[in-house]
N, C-alpha and C positions, 0 to 999 in steps of 0.2 A: 428398469428402475428411471424413475423420474429426476430433472434434473432441473433444480430453480437457480437461477445467478441471482445472485444479492448484492449491491454493496456495501461499504464502510466510508464514512463521511470523515477526512480528515481536514483540519485547517493547519496552515504555518504562519505563524508567527514572524517577520521580517525587517531587520534591523536593516532602515533603509542607510545608516550613518557609516558600516558596516562595506568593505569594497568588495564579497561577496552579494551580499545581500542586494547593492546596487546594480553591480552586473545581472540582479535576477531580475529587479525591479523594470530594469532598460528594456528585460526580452516581453513582444505582446502578452495578452493574457493565458491564448492558447500553448503558447510554446514553455512559459513560467511551469501552468499545467502538469504538457508531460515530462520536464524537468523534472518534480517535485514528486511524480506517481513514480516515474521509474527509478529516481531513489529509493522511494519507499520501499517498491517492492526489491528490487537488489539490497538494500537494508535489512527490512523485514522477514521477509521470506523465508533464507536462512535459518533464521532466529525461532520463526515460529512453528516452522514442518514438525517439530519433536514436539510439540503444546499439541498440536495438529494430532500426530500420529498418538497420541495419550488419550485422545478424546475419542476418539474411532475406535479405540481399541473393545470387542465385542461389541461393537454397535451394531443394531438391528432393523433398523429402520429408519436411519439416515446417518450420512458418513457426508462429511463436511473435506472440503477437499481447496485448496489452494487454487487458483486461477493465476497463474503471467501473461 
């Protein structure tokens, strides 16, 4: 079976007046992205795994997998 890696794009709106938002915005862009992507993976992956398993039931031509 051949694997195709793809990505979904997200945007995060940050309140620069909130203390946590200010701390995030104080980081350089690369570290902002690393932090946000890490949080998304930690929060979303456990929630979407059951949906992915349901989608894959009886899958014959393609299987969706979450990559960490």
